C-alpha positions as CSV (number, residue, x, y, z in Angstrom):
1,M,-3.5,-20.5,-26.0
2,T,-2.9,-17.1,-24.6
3,F,0.4,-15.2,-24.9
4,C,1.2,-12.6,-22.2
5,L,3.4,-9.8,-23.6
6,S,5.5,-7.2,-21.9
7,S,5.5,-3.6,-23.1
8,Q,8.5,-2.3,-21.0
9,T,11.5,-3.7,-19.2
10,G,10.7,-3.2,-15.5
11,C,8.0,-0.8,-14.5
12,A,7.9,2.7,-13.0
13,V,4.3,2.2,-11.6
14,G,5.6,0.3,-8.6
15,C,2.6,-1.7,-7.4
16,T,3.6,-2.9,-4.0
17,F,2.5,-6.5,-4.5
18,C,4.1,-6.9,-7.9
19,R,7.5,-8.5,-8.6
20,T,8.1,-6.3,-11.6
21,G,7.2,-3.3,-9.6
22,S,10.1,-4.0,-7.3
23,I,12.5,-3.9,-10.2
24,G,11.7,-0.3,-11.0
25,A,11.7,1.7,-14.2
26,G,13.5,0.4,-17.2
27,R,12.6,1.4,-20.8
28,N,9.9,1.2,-23.3
29,L,10.0,-1.7,-25.7
30,G,9.8,-1.0,-29.4
31,T,7.0,-2.5,-31.5
32,H,9.5,-5.0,-33.0
33,E,10.6,-6.1,-29.6
34,I,6.9,-6.8,-28.6
35,L,6.4,-8.7,-31.8
36,A,9.6,-10.7,-31.2
37,Q,8.0,-12.1,-28.0
38,V,5.2,-13.5,-30.0
39,V,7.7,-15.2,-32.4
40,A,9.7,-16.6,-29.6
41,L,6.7,-17.9,-27.7
42,A,5.2,-19.5,-30.9
43,K,8.5,-21.3,-31.5
44,L,8.6,-22.4,-27.9
45,V,5.1,-23.9,-27.7
46,K,4.9,-24.8,-31.4
47,A,1.5,-23.1,-31.6
48,R,-0.1,-19.8,-32.7
49,P,-1.8,-17.7,-30.0
50,E,-5.6,-17.6,-29.8
51,H,-5.4,-14.6,-27.5
52,I,-2.9,-11.9,-26.7
53,V,-2.8,-10.0,-23.4
54,F,-0.6,-7.0,-22.6
55,M,-0.2,-8.0,-19.0
56,G,3.5,-8.8,-18.6
57,M,6.2,-6.4,-17.6
58,G,5.4,-2.7,-17.8
59,E,2.4,-0.4,-18.1
60,P,1.1,-0.7,-21.7
61,L,-0.5,2.7,-21.8
62,L,2.7,4.5,-20.9
63,N,4.1,3.0,-24.2
64,R,0.9,3.1,-26.2
65,D,2.4,4.0,-29.6
66,A,4.5,0.8,-29.6
67,V,1.7,-1.2,-28.2
68,S,-0.9,0.1,-30.7
69,G,1.7,-0.6,-33.5
70,A,2.0,-4.2,-32.3
71,V,-1.8,-4.6,-32.2
72,Q,-2.0,-3.3,-35.7
73,R,0.6,-5.8,-36.9
74,L,-0.9,-8.7,-35.0
75,T,-4.3,-8.1,-36.5
76,E,-3.2,-7.5,-40.1
77,K,-3.7,-10.4,-42.5
78,S,-0.1,-10.1,-43.4
79,G,0.8,-10.4,-39.7
80,L,-0.9,-12.8,-37.4
81,G,-4.4,-12.1,-38.5
82,L,-5.9,-12.1,-35.0
83,A,-9.3,-10.5,-34.4
84,T,-8.9,-7.4,-32.3
85,R,-11.5,-8.7,-29.8
86,R,-8.9,-11.5,-29.0
87,I,-6.4,-8.8,-27.7
88,T,-6.6,-7.3,-24.2
89,V,-4.6,-4.4,-22.8
90,S,-4.3,-4.4,-19.0
91,T,-3.6,-1.0,-17.4
92,V,-3.4,0.5,-13.9
93,G,-5.7,3.1,-15.4
94,I,-3.9,5.8,-17.2
95,P,-6.8,8.2,-18.1
96,D,-5.3,9.7,-21.3
97,G,-4.4,6.2,-22.5
98,I,-7.9,4.8,-21.8
99,R,-9.4,7.7,-23.8
100,A,-6.8,7.1,-26.6
101,M,-8.0,3.5,-26.9
102,I,-11.4,4.8,-27.9
103,D,-10.0,5.6,-31.3
104,W,-8.1,2.3,-31.8
105,P,-9.5,0.3,-34.7
106,G,-11.5,-2.8,-34.0
107,E,-12.5,-4.2,-30.6
108,V,-9.4,-4.4,-28.4
109,N,-10.4,-5.2,-24.8
110,L,-9.7,-3.0,-21.8
111,A,-8.8,-4.4,-18.4
112,V,-8.1,-2.1,-15.5
113,S,-6.1,-3.2,-12.5
114,L,-8.3,-1.7,-9.8
115,H,-7.3,-3.7,-6.6
116,A,-9.0,-1.3,-4.3
117,A,-11.8,1.3,-4.6
118,A,-10.9,3.6,-1.8
119,D,-8.2,6.2,-2.7
120,D,-6.0,5.8,0.4
121,L,-5.8,2.0,0.0
122,R,-5.4,2.1,-3.7
123,T,-2.6,4.6,-3.4
124,R,-0.9,2.3,-0.9
125,L,-1.1,-0.6,-3.4
126,V,-0.8,1.3,-6.7
127,P,1.3,4.5,-5.9
128,I,0.5,6.1,-9.2
129,N,-3.1,6.5,-8.0
130,R,-1.8,9.5,-6.0
131,K,-1.6,11.3,-9.4
132,I,-4.7,9.7,-11.0
133,G,-7.3,9.2,-8.3
134,L,-10.4,7.0,-8.5
135,E,-12.6,9.8,-9.7
136,R,-10.5,10.6,-12.8
137,L,-10.1,6.8,-13.5
138,R,-13.8,6.2,-13.3
139,G,-14.4,9.3,-15.5
140,A,-12.1,7.9,-18.2
141,V,-13.7,4.5,-18.1
142,T,-17.2,6.0,-18.3
143,E,-16.1,7.9,-21.4
144,Y,-14.7,4.7,-22.9
145,L,-17.9,2.8,-22.3
146,A,-20.1,5.6,-23.7
147,A,-18.0,5.6,-26.9
148,T,-17.4,1.9,-27.4
149,N,-20.1,0.0,-25.5
150,R,-17.5,-2.6,-24.8
151,R,-17.4,-4.3,-21.4
152,V,-14.5,-3.3,-19.2
153,T,-12.8,-5.8,-16.9
154,F,-11.6,-4.7,-13.4
155,E,-8.9,-6.8,-11.9
156,V,-8.6,-7.1,-8.1
157,V,-5.7,-8.9,-6.6
158,L,-6.8,-10.0,-3.1
159,I,-4.3,-9.7,-0.3
160,A,-5.0,-11.2,3.1
161,G,-5.8,-8.5,5.7
162,V,-5.2,-5.7,3.2
163,N,-8.0,-5.4,0.7
164,D,-10.1,-8.6,1.2
165,G,-12.7,-7.4,3.7
166,E,-16.4,-6.8,3.4
167,Q,-16.0,-3.0,3.2
168,D,-13.4,-3.5,0.5
169,A,-15.9,-5.5,-1.5
170,L,-18.6,-2.9,-0.9
171,N,-16.2,-0.2,-2.2
172,V,-15.5,-2.2,-5.4
173,A,-19.2,-2.8,-5.9
174,G,-19.9,0.9,-5.5
175,F,-17.2,1.8,-8.0
176,C,-18.7,-0.6,-10.5
177,E,-22.3,0.6,-10.1
178,G,-23.8,1.7,-13.4
179,L,-20.8,0.5,-15.4
180,L,-20.8,-2.3,-18.0
181,C,-18.1,-4.3,-16.4
182,H,-16.9,-7.6,-15.0
183,V,-14.6,-8.2,-12.0
184,N,-11.8,-10.7,-12.0
185,L,-10.8,-11.6,-8.4
186,I,-7.2,-12.9,-8.3
187,P,-5.9,-14.3,-5.0
188,L,-2.4,-13.0,-4.5
189,N,0.6,-14.9,-5.9
190,P,3.0,-14.1,-3.1
191,V,6.3,-12.3,-3.8
192,A,9.2,-13.2,-1.6
193,G,10.0,-10.5,0.9
194,S,6.8,-8.6,0.5
195,G,5.2,-9.9,3.7
196,M,1.9,-10.1,1.8
197,R,-0.2,-13.3,2.0
198,T,-2.9,-15.1,-0.1
199,P,-6.3,-14.9,1.5
200,G,-8.2,-18.1,2.3
201,E,-10.7,-19.6,0.0
202,A,-13.6,-18.7,2.3
203,T,-12.5,-15.0,2.3
204,V,-12.4,-14.9,-1.5
205,K,-15.8,-16.6,-1.7
206,A,-17.3,-14.0,0.7
207,F,-15.8,-11.1,-1.3
208,R,-17.4,-12.5,-4.5
209,K,-20.7,-13.0,-2.7
210,V,-20.8,-9.3,-1.7
211,L,-20.2,-8.3,-5.4
212,K,-22.8,-10.8,-6.7
213,K,-25.4,-9.5,-4.2
214,A,-24.7,-6.0,-5.5
215,G,-25.3,-7.1,-9.0
216,V,-21.7,-7.1,-10.1
217,N,-20.5,-10.1,-12.2
218,A,-17.3,-11.5,-10.7
219,T,-15.1,-14.5,-11.4
220,V,-12.3,-15.9,-9.2
221,R,-9.2,-16.6,-11.3
């Protein structure tokens, strides 16, 4: 049982394939509003979560004080008592935020929405990459791994004819080289009006095969 939590209303990051990105910027949620989602979901499904992922609306590391406050409350015995290793923060790769997570207590998991490992294509899909760049992102992840020795997950949403080719896979493999990481391949869940399509099963398998051949662990979600 995994609860997917939002950290903001809307999102200023504006990933072109994301429904939330089309809404635009809203505001940061407070810690109490993040926790209220857990209460509401627990009542709805009549169960406690076994895992928490900050993977809903918003960029968690642009609201990291509230998110870290929620993590603290969720892991306290007087709160939900979850183990920190059962909590994942998914980010587009805010370098300062990734470095800040090094000092978070426990073993909170880091997932990075990579989507492409060539700067021009990643900027097309994740516009904030224009400010970050893959070199800075990889540098922050490298520092995180050196300090924590905790495996990082890279998420790649595969879009037909956009980032699902052999060279795209080779670029991702090259980005991952030497890093303690795992790649989640996620065939696109289409958004109406975006014009973007889900790749075929054979294309997804071929992408994964390139990664596996390069020694990169990958799972199709």
